[in-house]
Phi, psi and omega in degrees: 000151180292146181256329179279149182300318181294323179291324178294318179297316179299322179295318177297317180296318181299318180297316180297315182294319179301315180298314180296317180296322179297317180296315181297314180298321180297317180295318179300315180296321180299311182291327176295320180292324177298317180296314181296325177295317179296321178294319180299322180277359181059037179261093186299317183299311179295322180297318180293321177298315180296323180293317180294336177274325185284322184301309179297327178295317179293317179296320180293320178298324179290318181292333178271006178066023174281320174246147174292149185298326179285328175296316180297315179300318180295316178299312181299316181300313183292319179294316180298320180299320181292320179292318179295331178292335178284328185298140178296140181284139182275000000 
């Protein structure tokens, strides 16, 4: 355990941040899984709803530095690609 007051404070802050980051990552994963399930069932409407909900969550996680910006971009790109593949070709 840390002995200096400043080190103890940093440990407390780290624990709080870790908990918050874990929750945010969990929410992102949950919505990603919902989207993938809708894609698997070939349900375009549900997949689009899930995508519109997942994108802002991923972007917010990126802006809060929970996810790296390129990781967030990659996730959004891959999920969007899967939903667009469901859409009927014109």
